[in-house]
C-alpha positions as CSV (number, residue, x, y, z in Angstrom):
1,M,121.6,118.8,125.9
2,T,122.1,121.7,123.5
3,G,125.8,120.8,123.3
4,V,124.8,117.4,121.9
5,M,122.5,119.0,119.3
6,T,125.3,121.5,118.4
7,K,127.8,118.7,118.0
8,D,125.5,116.8,115.7
9,L,124.8,119.9,113.6
10,C,128.5,120.7,113.3
11,Q,129.3,117.2,112.3
12,N,126.8,117.6,109.4
13,L,127.5,121.2,108.4
14,L,131.3,121.6,109.0
15,I,132.6,118.3,107.7
16,R,133.0,118.6,103.9
17,K,131.7,115.1,103.0
18,N,128.6,115.5,105.1
19,R,127.9,119.0,104.0
20,L,128.1,118.0,100.3
21,S,125.7,115.2,101.0
22,L,123.2,117.6,102.5
23,I,123.6,120.0,99.6
24,L,123.1,117.2,97.1
25,N,120.0,115.9,98.9
26,F,118.3,119.3,99.0
27,S,119.4,120.1,95.4
28,V,117.7,117.0,94.1
29,C,114.6,117.8,96.1
30,V,114.3,121.4,95.1
31,L,115.1,120.7,91.4
32,S,112.4,118.1,91.3
33,M,109.8,120.6,92.7
34,L,110.9,123.4,90.3
35,L,111.5,121.5,87.0
36,M,108.5,119.2,87.1
37,K,105.6,121.6,86.8
38,N,102.9,118.9,87.5
39,V,101.9,117.2,90.7
40,Y,104.6,114.6,90.3
41,G,107.2,117.3,91.1
42,L,105.9,117.1,94.6
43,V,105.0,113.5,95.0
44,L,108.5,112.0,95.1
45,P,110.0,114.7,97.5
46,A,106.9,114.6,99.8
47,F,106.3,110.9,100.0
48,V,109.8,109.3,99.5
49,Y,112.8,111.7,99.3
50,I,112.2,114.0,102.3
51,P,110.8,111.4,104.7
52,F,113.0,108.5,104.1
53,I,116.3,109.9,102.7
54,I,116.7,113.4,104.0
55,S,115.0,113.2,107.4
56,P,117.1,110.4,108.9
57,S,120.4,111.6,107.4
58,L,121.4,113.8,110.3
59,L,121.7,110.8,112.7
60,Q,123.2,108.6,110.0
61,M,126.1,110.9,109.4
62,S,126.6,111.9,113.1
63,S,126.6,108.2,114.1
64,E,129.5,107.6,111.7
65,R,131.5,110.5,113.1
66,D,130.7,109.3,116.7
67,R,132.1,105.9,115.9
68,I,135.3,107.4,114.4
69,S,135.8,109.8,117.3
70,H,134.9,107.2,120.0
71,Y,132.2,109.6,121.3
72,D,130.7,107.0,123.6
73,K,134.0,107.0,125.6
74,S,134.5,110.7,125.7
75,Q,130.9,111.4,126.9
76,L,131.8,109.8,130.2
77,A,133.7,112.9,131.2
78,M,130.8,115.2,130.1
79,P,128.1,116.7,132.4
80,V,125.3,115.0,130.4
81,T,123.4,111.9,131.1
82,K,122.6,109.1,128.5
83,R,118.9,110.0,128.6
84,E,119.7,113.6,127.8
85,I,121.9,112.5,124.8
86,I,119.0,110.4,123.4
87,F,116.5,113.2,124.0
88,A,118.8,115.7,122.3
89,K,119.1,113.5,119.2
90,Y,115.4,112.9,118.9
91,S,114.6,116.6,119.5
92,L,117.0,117.6,116.7
93,G,115.5,114.9,114.5
94,V,112.0,116.4,115.0
95,L,113.2,119.9,114.4
96,Y,114.9,118.7,111.2
97,C,111.6,117.2,110.0
98,L,109.9,120.5,110.6
99,F,112.6,122.3,108.6
100,N,112.3,119.8,105.7
101,T,108.5,120.2,105.7
102,A,108.9,124.0,105.5
103,V,111.2,123.5,102.5
104,L,108.4,121.4,100.9
105,F,105.8,124.0,101.6
106,V,107.9,126.5,99.5
107,G,107.4,124.0,96.6
108,I,103.8,123.6,97.5
109,F,103.3,127.4,97.3
110,I,105.0,127.5,93.9
111,H,102.9,124.6,92.6
112,T,99.7,126.1,94.0
113,Y,100.0,129.7,93.0
114,I,102.4,129.6,90.0
115,Y,102.2,126.2,88.3
116,H,98.5,125.7,89.4
117,S,99.1,121.9,89.6
118,I,97.4,121.4,92.9
119,T,94.9,123.2,95.2
120,I,95.9,124.7,98.5
121,T,93.9,122.0,100.3
122,Q,95.7,119.3,98.5
123,G,99.0,121.1,99.3
124,L,98.2,121.2,103.0
125,Y,97.4,117.5,103.0
126,M,100.6,116.7,101.1
127,G,102.7,118.8,103.6
128,G,101.0,117.2,106.6
129,A,101.5,113.7,105.2
130,C,105.2,114.5,104.5
131,L,105.6,115.6,108.1
132,L,103.9,112.4,109.5
133,L,106.0,110.2,107.3
134,S,109.2,112.0,108.3
135,L,108.4,111.6,112.0
136,L,107.6,107.9,111.4
137,S,110.9,107.5,109.5
138,V,112.8,109.2,112.5
139,A,111.0,106.7,114.9
140,I,112.2,103.7,112.9
141,N,115.7,104.9,111.7
142,Y,116.8,106.6,114.9
143,L,116.1,103.5,117.0
144,S,118.0,101.3,114.5
145,Y,121.0,103.6,114.4
146,I,121.2,103.8,118.2
147,V,120.8,100.1,118.7
148,L,122.8,98.9,115.6
149,G,125.2,101.8,115.1
150,D,126.5,102.1,111.6
151,K,124.7,98.9,110.6
152,G,121.4,100.9,111.0
153,I,122.1,102.1,107.4
154,F,120.8,98.7,106.2
155,V,117.4,99.5,107.8
156,T,117.4,102.9,106.1
157,V,118.4,101.4,102.7
158,G,115.8,98.7,103.1
159,I,113.0,101.2,103.7
160,I,114.1,103.5,100.9
161,S,114.2,100.5,98.5
162,I,110.7,99.4,99.5
163,M,109.3,102.9,99.0
164,L,111.0,103.4,95.6
165,I,110.0,100.0,94.3
166,S,106.4,100.6,95.5
167,Y,106.4,104.1,93.9
168,F,107.6,103.0,90.5
169,W,105.6,99.8,90.5
170,N,102.4,101.7,91.2
171,F,103.4,104.2,88.6
172,S,104.1,101.6,86.0
173,F,101.4,98.9,86.6
174,L,98.5,100.6,88.4
175,N,96.3,103.5,87.6
176,F,98.6,105.9,89.4
177,D,96.8,109.1,88.3
178,R,93.5,107.9,89.8
179,M,95.2,106.6,93.0
180,L,97.0,109.9,93.4
181,E,93.8,111.9,92.8
182,T,92.0,109.9,95.4
183,L,94.7,110.4,98.0
184,L,94.9,114.2,97.3
185,N,91.1,114.6,97.6
186,L,90.8,112.4,100.8
187,N,89.3,115.1,103.0
188,D,89.1,112.7,106.0
189,Y,90.2,114.7,109.0
190,T,89.5,111.8,111.4
191,L,91.8,109.4,109.5
192,F,94.5,112.1,109.3
193,S,94.2,112.8,113.0
194,L,94.4,109.1,113.9
195,G,97.4,108.7,111.7
196,G,99.0,111.6,113.5
197,L,98.3,110.1,116.9
198,G,99.8,106.8,115.7
199,V,103.0,108.5,114.5
200,I,103.4,110.3,117.8
201,A,102.9,107.1,119.7
202,A,105.5,105.3,117.4
203,L,107.9,108.2,118.0
204,F,107.5,108.1,121.7
205,L,107.9,104.3,121.9
206,S,111.0,104.6,119.7
207,Y,112.4,107.2,122.1
208,V,111.6,105.1,125.2
209,C,113.2,102.0,123.7
210,A,116.3,103.9,122.6
211,T,116.7,105.5,126.0
212,V,116.3,102.1,127.8
213,Y,118.8,100.5,125.5
214,Y,121.4,103.3,125.6
215,S,121.1,103.6,129.4
216,K,122.0,99.9,129.8
217,K,124.7,100.0,127.2
218,E,128.1,99.3,128.6
219,I,130.8,101.7,127.4
220,S,134.3,100.4,127.7
């Protein structure tokens, strides 16, 4: 199982095109948090960029390399089951979400104690929301990539487009400042906990469906 995780990491870090893509994604995210000294410097990375662009990128890039290298065929000679392969990919996806959220918390620390654009409570809620959205994104995108292969990119692009359109539409036509203030001050632990349980259930269901599909998939 660790071999599958190592393979996916190497495909993302050692292949030049994929490595540059990762660097670009994180650069945009970090620059947004550093250069925009108000709360909006965190909103786009926390609610759109990290969950829906960065978090599913590992599987997107490794799926492309698996197709090119015919990994499905070569795995037949490996001492690893199909269930272990899926579990390894989802485990790496969850760990990547935690890493991305940790990067966001660096920005949250800067905005809390240096820029003073948010309170620590607001920052914690924003970081928690980012993690939940990232896990939900993994649940949706990983299942689509495992079932559809490279065509799963259309699901990712569709979700990103919807999120960006919603973000800029709300910013342009609604009272975005008031909406954002309401969300940041929503101290409802019950609602947040229910959201977390819902995301965990969605992630588990996605994993089960992906495992069932991949186990029945015929490799020729």
